[in-house]
MDAnalysis code that builds the backbone (N, CA, C; Angstrom):
import MDAnalysis as mda
import numpy as np

u = mda.Universe.empty(750, n_residues=250, atom_resindex=np.repeat(np.arange(250), 3), trajectory=True)
u.add_TopologyAttr("name", ["N", "CA", "C"] * 250)
u.add_TopologyAttr("resid", np.arange(1, 251))
u.add_TopologyAttr("resname", ["UNK", "UNK", "UNK", "UNK", "UNK", "UNK", "UNK", "UNK", "UNK", "UNK", "UNK", "UNK", "UNK", "UNK", "UNK", "UNK", "UNK", "UNK", "UNK", "UNK", "UNK", "UNK", "UNK", "UNK", "UNK", "UNK", "UNK", "UNK", "UNK", "UNK", "UNK", "UNK", "UNK", "UNK", "UNK", "UNK", "UNK", "UNK", "UNK", "UNK", "UNK", "UNK", "UNK", "UNK", "UNK", "UNK", "UNK", "UNK", "UNK", "UNK", "UNK", "UNK", "UNK", "UNK", "UNK", "UNK", "UNK", "UNK", "UNK", "UNK", "UNK", "UNK", "UNK", "UNK", "UNK", "UNK", "UNK", "UNK", "UNK", "UNK", "UNK", "UNK", "UNK", "UNK", "UNK", "UNK", "UNK", "UNK", "UNK", "UNK", "UNK", "UNK", "UNK", "UNK", "UNK", "UNK", "UNK", "UNK", "UNK", "UNK", "UNK", "UNK", "UNK", "UNK", "UNK", "UNK", "UNK", "UNK", "UNK", "UNK", "UNK", "UNK", "UNK", "UNK", "UNK", "UNK", "UNK", "UNK", "UNK", "UNK", "UNK", "UNK", "UNK", "UNK", "UNK", "UNK", "UNK", "UNK", "UNK", "UNK", "UNK", "UNK", "UNK", "UNK", "UNK", "UNK", "UNK", "UNK", "UNK", "UNK", "UNK", "UNK", "UNK", "UNK", "UNK", "UNK", "UNK", "UNK", "UNK", "UNK", "UNK", "UNK", "UNK", "UNK", "UNK", "UNK", "UNK", "UNK", "UNK", "UNK", "UNK", "UNK", "UNK", "UNK", "UNK", "UNK", "UNK", "UNK", "UNK", "UNK", "UNK", "UNK", "UNK", "UNK", "UNK", "UNK", "UNK", "UNK", "UNK", "UNK", "UNK", "UNK", "UNK", "UNK", "UNK", "UNK", "UNK", "UNK", "UNK", "UNK", "UNK", "UNK", "UNK", "UNK", "UNK", "UNK", "UNK", "UNK", "UNK", "UNK", "UNK", "UNK", "UNK", "UNK", "UNK", "UNK", "UNK", "UNK", "UNK", "UNK", "UNK", "UNK", "UNK", "UNK", "UNK", "UNK", "UNK", "UNK", "UNK", "UNK", "UNK", "UNK", "UNK", "UNK", "UNK", "UNK", "UNK", "UNK", "UNK", "UNK", "UNK", "UNK", "UNK", "UNK", "UNK", "UNK", "UNK", "UNK", "UNK", "UNK", "UNK", "UNK", "UNK", "UNK", "UNK", "UNK", "UNK", "UNK", "UNK", "UNK", "UNK", "UNK", "UNK", "UNK", "UNK", "UNK", "UNK", "UNK", "UNK", "UNK"])
u.atoms.positions = np.array([
    [59.938, 76.820, 118.151],
    [60.492, 76.536, 116.831],
    [61.364, 77.670, 116.344],
    [60.880, 78.906, 116.460],
    [61.663, 80.037, 115.990],
    [62.982, 80.153, 116.720],
    [63.006, 79.826, 118.006],
    [64.238, 79.922, 118.774],
    [65.276, 78.938, 118.262],
    [64.872, 77.713, 117.973],
    [65.811, 76.721, 117.486],
    [66.382, 77.127, 116.138],
    [65.523, 77.650, 115.265],
    [65.988, 78.044, 113.943],
    [66.981, 79.181, 114.053],
    [66.707, 80.122, 114.910],
    [67.603, 81.264, 115.033],
    [68.959, 80.846, 115.573],
    [68.962, 79.888, 116.481],
    [70.227, 79.490, 117.082],
    [71.069, 78.671, 116.132],
    [70.443, 77.908, 115.242],
    [71.217, 77.041, 114.363],
    [71.583, 77.716, 113.058],
    [70.856, 78.769, 112.655],
    [71.117, 79.404, 111.379],
    [70.782, 78.505, 110.215],
    [69.897, 77.548, 110.428],
    [69.662, 76.500, 109.473],
    [68.617, 76.887, 108.448],
    [68.634, 76.204, 107.312],
    [67.633, 76.446, 106.280],
    [66.238, 76.205, 106.822],
    [65.295, 76.930, 106.283],
    [63.906, 76.735, 106.684],
    [62.995, 77.061, 105.516],
    [62.025, 76.217, 105.299],
    [61.109, 76.377, 104.178],
    [59.681, 76.298, 104.683],
    [59.381, 76.968, 105.744],
    [58.082, 76.830, 106.366],
    [57.253, 78.065, 106.109],
    [56.518, 78.062, 105.020],
    [55.733, 79.232, 104.660],
    [54.644, 79.500, 105.676],
    [53.955, 78.451, 106.122],
    [52.814, 78.652, 107.006],
    [53.235, 79.133, 108.381],
    [54.455, 78.813, 108.813],
    [54.903, 79.199, 110.140],
    [55.524, 80.585, 110.129],
    [56.398, 80.862, 109.164],
    [57.161, 82.091, 109.203],
    [56.587, 83.205, 108.345],
    [55.821, 82.868, 107.360],
    [55.340, 83.880, 106.425],
    [53.829, 84.010, 106.417],
    [53.149, 83.328, 107.277],
    [51.698, 83.379, 107.291],
    [51.121, 82.272, 106.437],
    [49.941, 81.827, 106.753],
    [49.309, 80.735, 106.032],
    [49.023, 81.150, 104.596],
    [49.273, 80.253, 103.681],
    [49.006, 80.553, 102.284],
    [48.467, 79.317, 101.604],
    [47.788, 79.509, 100.483],
    [47.174, 78.409, 99.748],
    [47.774, 78.372, 98.358],
    [48.206, 77.201, 97.953],
    [48.813, 77.050, 96.633],
    [48.077, 75.996, 95.848],
    [48.506, 75.848, 94.575],
    [47.862, 74.891, 93.693],
    [48.145, 73.470, 94.090],
    [47.603, 72.536, 93.304],
    [47.669, 71.129, 93.666],
    [49.096, 70.610, 93.746],
    [49.994, 71.185, 92.929],
    [51.360, 70.680, 92.912],
    [52.233, 71.296, 93.989],
    [51.729, 72.308, 94.671],
    [52.540, 72.959, 95.692],
    [52.434, 72.210, 97.005],
    [53.567, 72.005, 97.664],
    [53.534, 71.222, 98.893],
    [54.658, 71.637, 99.820],
    [54.363, 72.599, 100.690],
    [55.310, 72.902, 101.769],
    [54.954, 71.985, 102.927],
    [55.789, 71.023, 103.233],
    [55.503, 70.103, 104.318],
    [56.590, 70.146, 105.375],
    [56.205, 70.216, 106.623],
    [57.162, 70.310, 107.712],
    [57.301, 68.940, 108.348],
    [58.510, 68.371, 108.278],
    [58.734, 67.046, 108.830],
    [59.110, 67.121, 110.305],
    [60.002, 68.050, 110.656],
    [60.488, 68.088, 112.037],
    [60.549, 69.508, 112.584],
    [59.827, 70.422, 111.956],
    [59.839, 71.790, 112.419],
    [60.948, 72.614, 111.806],
    [61.837, 71.997, 111.045],
    [62.938, 72.758, 110.467],
    [63.395, 72.250, 109.114],
    [62.715, 71.261, 108.558],
    [63.171, 70.679, 107.307],
    [62.012, 70.505, 106.337],
    [62.265, 70.843, 105.080],
    [61.284, 70.626, 104.033],
    [61.880, 69.691, 103.003],
    [61.130, 68.674, 102.621],
    [61.635, 67.705, 101.662],
    [60.883, 67.745, 100.332],
    [59.731, 68.367, 100.280],
    [58.951, 68.383, 99.055],
    [59.251, 69.607, 98.212],
    [58.864, 69.535, 96.945],
    [59.002, 70.660, 96.036],
    [57.668, 71.401, 95.967],
    [57.717, 72.710, 95.723],
    [56.512, 73.518, 95.624],
    [56.555, 74.337, 94.345],
    [55.400, 74.522, 93.742],
    [55.306, 75.326, 92.529],
    [54.845, 76.738, 92.825],
    [54.779, 77.094, 94.095],
    [54.533, 78.463, 94.526],
    [55.593, 78.844, 95.545],
    [55.989, 80.093, 95.526],
    [56.927, 80.600, 96.513],
    [56.209, 80.846, 97.838],
    [56.943, 80.907, 98.955],
    [56.303, 81.274, 100.221],
    [55.539, 82.594, 100.070],
    [54.329, 82.639, 100.596],
    [53.476, 83.801, 100.412],
    [52.472, 83.616, 99.298],
    [52.661, 82.589, 98.439],
    [51.652, 82.243, 97.439],
    [51.956, 82.639, 96.009],
    [53.056, 83.346, 95.735],
    [53.355, 83.748, 94.356],
    [53.640, 82.507, 93.512],
    [52.838, 82.357, 92.442],
    [52.965, 81.170, 91.607],
    [54.188, 81.246, 90.713],
    [54.761, 80.080, 90.443],
    [55.898, 79.967, 89.552],
    [55.449, 79.499, 88.176],
    [56.191, 79.853, 87.116],
    [55.844, 79.351, 85.790],
    [56.074, 77.852, 85.692],
    [55.489, 77.242, 84.694],
    [55.630, 75.797, 84.502],
    [57.104, 75.431, 84.349],
    [57.497, 74.371, 85.031],
    [58.870, 73.911, 84.979],
    [59.724, 74.396, 86.123],
    [59.209, 75.323, 86.934],
    [59.972, 75.868, 88.060],
    [59.432, 75.329, 89.380],
    [60.337, 75.019, 90.301],
    [59.962, 74.570, 91.636],
    [60.880, 75.246, 92.645],
    [60.412, 75.368, 93.863],
    [61.229, 75.892, 94.958],
    [61.355, 74.807, 96.017],
    [62.562, 74.624, 96.524],
    [62.818, 73.543, 97.469],
    [63.379, 74.012, 98.799],
    [63.783, 75.283, 98.896],
    [64.356, 75.776, 100.158],
    [64.151, 77.273, 100.281],
    [64.043, 77.750, 101.511],
    [63.876, 79.172, 101.771],
    [64.501, 79.518, 103.105],
    [65.061, 80.722, 103.216],
    [65.748, 81.104, 104.443],
    [65.706, 82.616, 104.602],
    [65.752, 83.088, 105.812],
    [65.899, 84.510, 106.118],
    [67.385, 84.796, 106.266],
    [67.915, 85.735, 105.474],
    [69.333, 86.052, 105.514],
    [69.497, 87.558, 105.492],
    [70.136, 88.099, 106.527],
    [70.247, 89.540, 106.711],
    [68.839, 90.148, 106.715],
    [68.547, 91.037, 105.788],
    [67.238, 91.701, 105.794],
    [66.329, 91.211, 104.684],
    [66.638, 90.044, 104.110],
    [65.846, 89.546, 102.984],
    [65.446, 88.091, 103.194],
    [64.396, 87.712, 102.465],
    [64.054, 86.301, 102.319],
    [64.684, 85.796, 101.037],
    [65.259, 84.598, 101.108],
    [65.901, 83.971, 99.961],
    [65.238, 82.611, 99.737],
    [64.864, 82.335, 98.500],
    [64.319, 81.027, 98.143],
    [65.154, 80.451, 97.017],
    [65.276, 79.134, 96.999],
    [66.068, 78.473, 95.969],
    [65.311, 77.277, 95.422],
    [65.572, 76.972, 94.174],
    [64.935, 75.841, 93.524],
    [65.535, 75.627, 92.157],
    [64.707, 75.203, 91.218],
    [65.169, 74.919, 89.862],
    [64.153, 75.433, 88.857],
    [64.646, 75.815, 87.690],
    [63.796, 76.202, 86.571],
    [64.225, 75.381, 85.365],
    [63.456, 74.356, 85.047],
    [63.719, 73.487, 83.905],
    [62.556, 73.677, 82.926],
    [62.640, 74.649, 82.004],
    [61.470, 75.061, 81.221],
    [61.048, 74.096, 80.128],
    [61.899, 73.142, 79.751],
    [61.546, 72.133, 78.743],
    [61.006, 72.761, 77.463],
    [61.751, 73.701, 76.932],
    [61.368, 74.328, 75.676],
    [60.694, 75.665, 75.826],
    [60.143, 75.962, 77.001],
    [59.509, 77.258, 77.241],
    [60.590, 78.295, 77.556],
    [60.192, 79.545, 77.725],
    [61.130, 80.619, 78.018],
    [61.616, 80.481, 79.457],
    [62.928, 80.464, 79.684],
    [63.425, 80.364, 81.064],
    [63.149, 81.639, 81.845],
    [63.117, 81.522, 83.150],
    [62.850, 82.675, 84.004],
    [63.950, 83.724, 83.850],
    [65.209, 83.291, 83.848],
    [66.337, 84.191, 83.684],
    [66.981, 83.983, 82.316],
    [67.154, 85.071, 81.587],
    [67.761, 84.980, 80.263],
    [69.183, 84.437, 80.338],
    [69.860, 84.683, 81.451],
    [71.243, 84.233, 81.596],
    [71.358, 82.715, 81.630],
    [70.237, 82.036, 81.860],
    [70.254, 80.575, 81.921],
    [69.686, 79.924, 80.666],
    [69.395, 80.732, 79.632],
    [68.858, 80.169, 78.397],
    [69.907, 79.245, 77.747],
    [69.483, 78.193, 77.036],
    [68.081, 77.847, 76.796],
    [67.517, 76.798, 77.762],
    [68.377, 76.246, 78.630],
    [67.961, 75.090, 79.417],
    [67.509, 75.409, 80.836],
    [67.397, 76.703, 81.170],
    [66.950, 77.072, 82.497],
    [68.080, 77.087, 83.505],
    [67.728, 77.207, 84.776],
    [68.708, 77.311, 85.865],
    [68.480, 76.200, 86.883],
    [69.555, 75.654, 87.367],
    [69.503, 74.724, 88.495],
    [70.851, 74.775, 89.204],
    [70.903, 75.563, 90.310],
    [69.792, 76.185, 91.030],
    [69.429, 77.556, 90.477],
    [68.288, 78.055, 90.959],
    [67.868, 79.432, 90.727],
    [67.483, 80.033, 92.071],
    [67.717, 81.340, 92.227],
    [67.464, 82.020, 93.503],
    [66.459, 83.142, 93.291],
    [65.479, 83.220, 94.198],
    [64.546, 84.341, 94.258],
    [64.788, 85.089, 95.566],
    [64.589, 86.419, 95.563],
    [64.716, 87.198, 96.787],
    [63.457, 88.030, 97.002],
    [63.211, 88.368, 98.268],
    [62.029, 89.144, 98.636],
    [62.348, 89.990, 99.854],
    [61.791, 91.200, 99.885],
    [61.941, 92.069, 101.052],
    [60.889, 91.805, 102.116],
    [59.756, 91.205, 101.701],
    [58.648, 91.029, 102.640],
    [58.114, 89.600, 102.706],
    [58.689, 88.668, 101.950],
    [58.220, 87.293, 101.967],
    [56.960, 87.069, 101.166],
    [56.528, 88.072, 100.387],
    [55.298, 87.938, 99.596],
    [55.539, 88.198, 98.105],
    [56.307, 89.236, 97.816],
    [56.609, 89.577, 96.425],
    [58.066, 89.199, 96.154],
    [58.244, 88.333, 95.151],
    [59.548, 87.752, 94.881],
    [60.030, 88.101, 93.481],
    [61.372, 88.131, 93.325],
    [61.986, 88.319, 92.010],
    [63.157, 87.361, 91.871],
    [63.271, 86.740, 90.698],
    [64.419, 85.879, 90.422],
    [65.651, 86.763, 90.242],
    [66.731, 86.454, 90.962],
    [67.892, 87.338, 90.973],
    [69.197, 86.667, 90.541],
    [69.242, 85.361, 90.543],
    [70.489, 84.675, 90.187],
    [70.191, 83.232, 89.823],
    [71.018, 82.668, 88.947],
    [70.891, 81.264, 88.600],
    [72.169, 80.743, 87.985],
    [72.304, 79.426, 87.985],
    [73.471, 78.772, 87.411],
    [73.017, 77.765, 86.362],
    [73.841, 77.576, 85.354],
    [73.543, 76.603, 84.307],
    [73.439, 75.214, 84.918],
    [72.400, 74.466, 84.589],
    [72.202, 73.160, 85.234],
    [73.168, 72.104, 84.711],
    [73.513, 71.174, 85.590],
    [74.252, 69.990, 85.177],
    [73.315, 68.800, 85.003],
    [72.069, 68.962, 85.422],
    [71.046, 67.935, 85.303],
    [69.695, 68.579, 85.533],
    [68.711, 67.786, 85.864],
    [67.355, 68.318, 86.016],
    [66.711, 67.917, 87.334],
    [67.522, 67.627, 88.357],
    [66.995, 67.189, 89.648],
    [67.052, 68.351, 90.633],
    [65.906, 68.848, 91.111],
    [65.925, 69.895, 92.145],
    [66.377, 69.299, 93.474],
    [67.385, 69.902, 94.086],
    [67.878, 69.383, 95.356],
    [68.652, 70.427, 96.122],
    [68.017, 71.579, 96.385],
    [68.713, 72.704, 97.018],
    [68.579, 72.657, 98.541],
    [69.668, 73.012, 99.206],
    [69.683, 73.197, 100.652],
    [70.413, 74.500, 100.930],
    [69.937, 75.264, 101.917],
    [70.604, 76.503, 102.296],
    [70.836, 76.532, 103.797],
    [71.942, 77.178, 104.191],
    [72.266, 77.345, 105.595],
    [73.098, 78.607, 105.730],
    [72.906, 79.351, 106.800],
    [73.671, 80.573, 107.033],
    [74.539, 80.420, 108.264],
    [75.695, 81.077, 108.234],
    [76.611, 81.056, 109.352],
    [77.917, 81.724, 108.965],
    [78.654, 82.189, 109.942],
    [79.954, 82.827, 109.723],
    [79.854, 83.984, 108.737],
    [78.695, 84.680, 108.738],
    [78.503, 85.833, 107.877],
    [78.201, 85.516, 106.438],
    [78.004, 84.243, 106.117],
    [77.767, 83.833, 104.733],
    [76.513, 82.979, 104.627],
    [75.972, 82.925, 103.420],
    [74.875, 82.026, 103.086],
    [75.406, 80.983, 102.116],
    [75.188, 79.707, 102.443],
    [75.621, 78.614, 101.595],
    [74.422, 78.005, 100.890],
    [74.581, 77.748, 99.596],
    [73.552, 77.107, 98.790],
    [74.137, 75.837, 98.184],
    [73.655, 74.705, 98.659],
    [74.032, 73.410, 98.101],
    [73.021, 73.005, 97.032],
    [73.516, 72.332, 96.001],
    [72.643, 71.786, 94.966],
    [73.029, 70.333, 94.731],
    [72.093, 69.429, 94.963],
    [72.326, 68.002, 94.743],
    [71.680, 67.613, 93.421],
    [72.436, 67.702, 92.347],
    [71.939, 67.392, 91.003],
    [73.008, 66.578, 90.288],
    [72.849, 65.248, 90.314],
    [73.865, 64.353, 89.762],
    [75.202, 64.557, 90.481],
    [75.159, 64.744, 91.789],
    [76.336, 65.085, 92.572],
    [76.126, 66.441, 93.227],
    [77.058, 66.851, 94.078],
    [76.877, 68.048, 94.889],
    [77.715, 69.207, 94.373],
    [77.071, 70.381, 94.282],
    [77.759, 71.643, 94.019],
    [77.410, 72.607, 95.156],
    [78.238, 73.635, 95.326],
    [78.046, 74.574, 96.426],
    [78.411, 75.979, 95.985],
    [77.536, 76.940, 96.353],
    [77.815, 78.358, 96.146],
    [77.761, 79.065, 97.504],
    [78.488, 80.181, 97.594],
    [78.566, 80.958, 98.833],
    [78.389, 82.429, 98.494],
    [77.665, 83.131, 99.372],
    [77.469, 84.568, 99.180],
    [77.506, 85.292, 100.512],
    [78.063, 86.515, 100.545],
    [78.006, 87.317, 101.765],
    [76.801, 88.245, 101.806],
    [76.083, 88.361, 100.666],
    [75.036, 89.380, 100.555],
    [73.813, 88.957, 99.757],
    [73.740, 87.707, 99.315],
    [72.644, 87.189, 98.495],
    [72.569, 87.868, 97.128],
    [73.640, 88.540, 96.739],
    [73.717, 89.174, 95.417],
    [74.827, 88.537, 94.597],
    [76.010, 88.489, 95.155],
    [77.170, 87.924, 94.464],
    [77.426, 86.512, 94.981],
    [77.351, 85.539, 94.066],
    [77.485, 84.139, 94.433],
    [78.770, 83.573, 93.844],
    [79.570, 82.910, 94.680],
    [80.807, 82.272, 94.239],
    [80.667, 80.762, 94.360],
    [80.965, 80.042, 93.266],
    [80.963, 78.592, 93.376],
    [82.217, 78.135, 94.103],
    [82.023, 77.243, 95.064],
    [83.123, 76.739, 95.879],
    [83.698, 75.490, 95.219],
    [85.010, 75.442, 95.094],
    [85.691, 74.265, 94.561],
    [85.771, 73.203, 95.658],
    [84.952, 72.175, 95.536],
    [84.883, 71.129, 96.551],
    [85.814, 69.971, 96.198],
    [86.274, 69.219, 97.193],
    [87.048, 68.009, 96.909],
    [86.253, 67.048, 96.033],
    [86.923, 66.381, 95.113],
    [86.237, 65.469, 94.194],
    [85.494, 64.363, 94.939],
    [86.072, 63.898, 96.048],
    [85.434, 62.829, 96.816],
    [84.195, 63.308, 97.556],
    [83.986, 64.618, 97.598],
    [82.793, 65.200, 98.217],
    [81.719, 65.471, 97.158],
    [82.134, 65.934, 95.985],
    [81.157, 66.303, 94.954],
    [80.421, 65.104, 94.391],
    [81.028, 63.920, 94.414],
    [80.359, 62.743, 93.843],
    [79.257, 62.226, 94.752],
    [79.268, 62.633, 96.018],
    [78.236, 62.206, 96.961],
    [77.046, 63.157, 96.895],
    [75.934, 62.747, 97.510],
    [74.696, 63.521, 97.462],
    [74.428, 64.166, 98.814],
    [74.479, 65.511, 98.858],
    [74.210, 66.202, 100.106],
    [72.745, 65.999, 100.491],
    [72.523, 65.681, 101.751],
    [71.177, 65.363, 102.221],
    [70.695, 66.288, 103.329],
    [71.628, 66.848, 104.102],
    [71.259, 67.729, 105.204],
    [72.473, 68.575, 105.559],
    [72.234, 69.745, 106.151],
    [73.332, 70.622, 106.545],
    [72.899, 71.444, 107.751],
    [73.821, 71.618, 108.696],
    [73.572, 72.382, 109.914],
    [74.734, 73.347, 110.146],
    [74.463, 74.408, 110.918],
    [75.526, 75.293, 111.371],
    [75.408, 75.443, 112.875],
    [76.516, 75.217, 113.571],
    [76.514, 75.368, 115.019],
    [77.924, 75.384, 115.561],
    [78.109, 76.128, 116.633],
    [79.402, 76.229, 117.302],
    [80.516, 76.604, 116.322],
    [80.169, 77.522, 115.416],
    [81.158, 78.060, 114.502],
    [81.543, 77.157, 113.359],
    [80.723, 76.140, 113.075],
    [81.104, 75.177, 112.050],
    [79.892, 74.728, 111.222],
    [80.099, 74.597, 109.912],
    [79.115, 73.972, 109.025],
    [79.339, 72.463, 109.055],
    [78.245, 71.715, 109.177],
    [78.314, 70.253, 109.193],
    [77.281, 69.733, 108.186],
    [77.735, 68.920, 107.240],
    [76.857, 68.442, 106.165],
    [76.866, 66.922, 106.098],
    [75.692, 66.368, 105.859],
    [75.503, 64.923, 105.716],
    [75.466, 64.580, 104.232],
    [76.255, 63.579, 103.843],
    [76.306, 63.155, 102.452],
    [75.958, 61.679, 102.327],
    [75.069, 61.381, 101.382],
    [74.685, 60.009, 101.088],
    [75.633, 59.446, 100.029],
    [76.167, 58.274, 100.297],
    [77.065, 57.605, 99.365],
    [76.258, 56.665, 98.473],
    [75.937, 57.129, 97.280],
    [75.114, 56.326, 96.371],
    [75.849, 55.109, 95.823],
    [77.166, 55.054, 96.025],
    [77.942, 53.922, 95.538],
    [78.021, 52.788, 96.557],
    [77.599, 53.055, 97.788],
    [77.718, 52.059, 98.857],
    [76.985, 50.779, 98.489],
    [77.664, 49.649, 98.650],
    [77.056, 48.362, 98.358],
    [77.128, 47.971, 96.899],
    [77.668, 48.837, 96.049],
    [77.748, 48.554, 94.627],
    [79.131, 48.117, 94.197],
    [79.310, 48.008, 92.882],
    [80.575, 47.540, 92.338],
    [81.685, 48.577, 92.484],
    [81.320, 49.865, 92.483],
    [82.309, 50.933, 92.615],
    [82.618, 51.152, 94.087],
    [83.795, 50.693, 94.498],
    [84.182, 50.800, 95.908],
    [85.170, 51.949, 96.148],
    [85.346, 52.805, 95.150],
    [86.300, 53.910, 95.269],
    [85.978, 54.807, 96.448],
    [84.686, 54.996, 96.713],
    [84.258, 55.944, 97.737],
    [83.794, 55.247, 99.015],
    [84.165, 53.996, 99.183],
    [83.848, 53.271, 100.396],
    [82.408, 52.782, 100.423],
    [81.987, 52.332, 101.600],
    [80.645, 51.765, 101.756],
    [79.831, 52.464, 102.830],
    [80.185, 53.699, 103.150],
    [79.459, 54.421, 104.192],
    [79.057, 55.809, 103.721],
    [77.968, 56.306, 104.276],
    [77.649, 57.721, 104.132],
    [78.693, 58.519, 104.905],
    [78.737, 59.836, 104.666],
    [79.821, 60.624, 105.244],
    [79.328, 61.943, 105.825],
    [80.110, 62.485, 106.746],
    [79.923, 63.818, 107.306],
    [81.135, 64.666, 106.928],
    [80.876, 65.855, 106.371],
    [81.932, 66.796, 106.032],
    [81.688, 68.092, 106.803],
    [82.770, 68.774, 107.191],
    [82.624, 69.992, 107.979],
    [83.524, 71.101, 107.439],
    [83.161, 72.344, 107.798],
    [83.920, 73.506, 107.357],
    [83.726, 74.653, 108.331],
    [84.768, 75.436, 108.548],
    [84.661, 76.626, 109.374],
    [84.177, 77.834, 108.585],
    [84.520, 77.896, 107.309],
    [84.218, 79.080, 106.505],
    [83.324, 78.818, 105.303],
    [82.941, 77.572, 105.056],
    [82.113, 77.241, 103.905],
    [82.898, 77.011, 102.624],
    [84.191, 77.291, 102.650],
    [85.030, 77.140, 101.460],
    [85.997, 75.960, 101.556],
    [86.455, 75.662, 102.727],
    [87.439, 74.604, 102.923],
    [86.793, 73.498, 103.763],
    [86.736, 72.287, 103.200],
    [85.970, 71.203, 103.805],
    [86.877, 70.010, 104.104],
    [86.534, 69.317, 105.191],
    [87.231, 68.098, 105.550],
    [86.251, 67.040, 106.027],
    [86.609, 65.789, 105.835],
    [85.750, 64.679, 106.249],
    [85.861, 64.468, 107.751],
    [84.717, 64.313, 108.417],
    [84.703, 64.097, 109.863],
    [84.961, 62.622, 110.183],
    [85.398, 62.377, 111.389],
    [85.675, 61.023, 111.857],
    [84.440, 60.466, 112.570],
    [83.683, 59.625, 111.859],
    [82.499, 58.976, 112.440],
    [82.804, 57.487, 112.549],
    [82.832, 56.924, 113.759],
    [83.206, 55.512, 113.919],
    [82.096, 54.576, 113.450],
    [82.504, 53.505, 112.761],
    [81.544, 52.512, 112.314],
    [81.918, 51.950, 110.959],
    [81.181, 50.921, 110.547],
    [81.394, 50.260, 109.263],
    [80.072, 50.178, 108.507],
    [80.123, 50.438, 107.215],
    [78.915, 50.391, 106.369],
    [77.794, 51.227, 106.987],
    [78.101, 52.466, 107.268],
    [77.146, 53.341, 107.953],
    [76.164, 53.972, 106.980],
    [74.899, 54.040, 107.411],
    [73.845, 54.710, 106.658],
    [73.236, 55.770, 107.571],
    [73.257, 57.026, 107.139],
    [72.767, 58.127, 107.954],
    [71.395, 58.574, 107.468],
    [70.498, 58.843, 108.411],
    [69.142, 59.261, 108.053],
    [68.778, 60.649, 108.536],
    [69.467, 61.184, 109.538],
    [69.105, 62.506, 110.059],
    [70.288, 63.132, 110.766],
    [70.423, 64.459, 110.591],
    [71.448, 65.253, 111.257],
    [70.769, 66.453, 111.897],
    [71.041, 66.698, 113.176],
    [70.438, 67.838, 113.870],
    [71.491, 68.522, 114.734],
    [71.191, 69.766, 115.116],
    [72.045, 70.503, 116.044],
    [71.175, 71.113, 117.126],
    [71.634, 71.010, 118.371],
    [70.914, 71.580, 119.497],
    [71.875, 72.038, 120.569],
    [71.348, 72.309, 121.738],
    [72.171, 72.853, 122.826],
    [73.283, 71.901, 123.251],
    [73.071, 70.596, 123.054],
    [74.083, 69.607, 123.438],
    [75.100, 69.347, 122.337],
    [74.890, 69.938, 121.178],
    [75.803, 69.718, 120.062],
    [75.094, 69.074, 118.889],
    [75.855, 68.318, 118.106],
    [75.332, 67.684, 116.903],
    [74.905, 66.251, 117.205],
    [73.850, 65.825, 116.511],
    [73.371, 64.446, 116.663],
    [73.118, 63.863, 115.281],
    [73.536, 62.633, 115.109],
    [73.416, 61.921, 113.838],
    [72.729, 60.595, 114.096],
    [71.741, 60.263, 113.267],
    [70.975, 59.024, 113.443],
    [71.134, 58.171, 112.192],
    [71.257, 56.863, 112.390],
    [71.370, 55.955, 111.248],
    [71.593, 54.534, 111.713],
    [72.387, 53.788, 110.939],
    [72.686, 52.392, 111.251],
    [74.098, 52.077, 110.776],
    [74.631, 50.932, 111.255],
    [75.908, 50.459, 110.745],
    [75.842, 48.949, 110.576],
    [76.975, 48.347, 110.233],
    [76.989, 46.925, 109.924],
    [76.517, 46.071, 111.085],
    [76.805, 46.514, 112.309],
    [76.497, 45.699, 113.484],
    [75.174, 46.056, 114.150],
    [74.615, 47.239, 113.850],
    [73.428, 47.692, 114.580],
    [72.411, 48.285, 113.607],
    [71.161, 47.950, 113.822],
    [70.094, 48.471, 112.967],
    [69.751, 49.915, 113.307],
    [70.134, 50.340, 114.513],
    [69.862, 51.713, 114.925],
    [71.033, 52.237, 115.753],
    [71.597, 53.356, 115.296],
    [72.733, 53.952, 115.987],
    [72.519, 55.462, 116.055],
    [72.920, 56.054, 117.180],
    [72.972, 57.503, 117.282],
    [74.401, 57.910, 117.596],
    [74.919, 58.857, 116.804],
    [76.236, 59.410, 117.044],
    [76.073, 60.835, 117.562],
    [76.928, 61.247, 118.472],
    [76.880, 62.604, 118.997],
    [78.263, 63.245, 118.864],
    [78.269, 64.575, 118.730],
    [79.523, 65.295, 118.596],
    [79.372, 66.691, 119.182],
    [80.362, 67.126, 119.922],
    [80.354, 68.476, 120.469],
    [80.678, 69.506, 119.394],
    [81.590, 69.154, 118.483],
    [82.080, 70.141, 117.515],
    [81.820, 69.786, 116.055],
    [81.225, 68.619, 115.794],
    [80.917, 68.227, 114.419],
    [82.032, 67.483, 113.716],
    [83.215, 67.412, 114.317],
    [84.340, 66.744, 113.665],
    [84.647, 65.379, 114.264],
    [84.547, 65.260, 115.576],
    [84.803, 63.993, 116.268],
    [83.502, 63.461, 116.830],
    [83.165, 62.202, 116.497],
    [81.878, 61.648, 116.855],
    [82.060, 60.377, 117.706],
    [81.054, 60.098, 118.547],
    [81.014, 58.846, 119.285],
    [79.630, 58.228, 119.114],
    [79.603, 56.900, 119.111],
    [78.366, 56.171, 118.830],
    [77.717, 55.669, 120.106],
    [76.374, 55.656, 120.105],
    [75.597, 55.011, 121.169],
    [74.540, 54.172, 120.494],
    [74.185, 53.050, 121.077],
    [73.171, 52.157, 120.490],
    [72.043, 51.929, 121.465],
])
């Protein structure tokens, strides 16, 4: 498991595997679905440090010489963790740690909503933090101290980021199209893959198919793999060497 994570530079939220076994309260839930992805929210940071009411952590990663965790702080009238995010809290909010046990909140952004949906991935010397809260936002940092919000294409921000990988010098992100099948056809009827070399400039990848629904994105020694369905097939796997050009197999 550690070898795969190191090679992909991908986000990881596995407290029990990387930081030692820990016990949290009833609302805390670090769950490992595939050895590299966490989908649940936790009210304790990796290592067991409890968060105040209204705060959750959804992603954690090792970057340079520090541990970085991300989540949301929606205090609902209570005192926010960071004064800079008063009065409505931060979404996202970032905690950092030198040892994976003692954490401090170090940065946050004013929320556009109240849905925790953070994903992190490292590559090309940078750490990327995605936030899926009523649409997608993205921040980039070279040092986990100074964070720059990336100006994303409008057709990308309206979609919901669901997964992100780094491999072969490229960031590859899976986006769910919440408008698919509805009255708003501006954004088409398929989920999408977007890629970037530097984390700042993004383009839509060419994935063949119609009315595509994506459920999983992974990266391994053979390249990128995408699983889902399309109009003609209930189960489809797409593969790509570089993340930009894809071919389908059924």
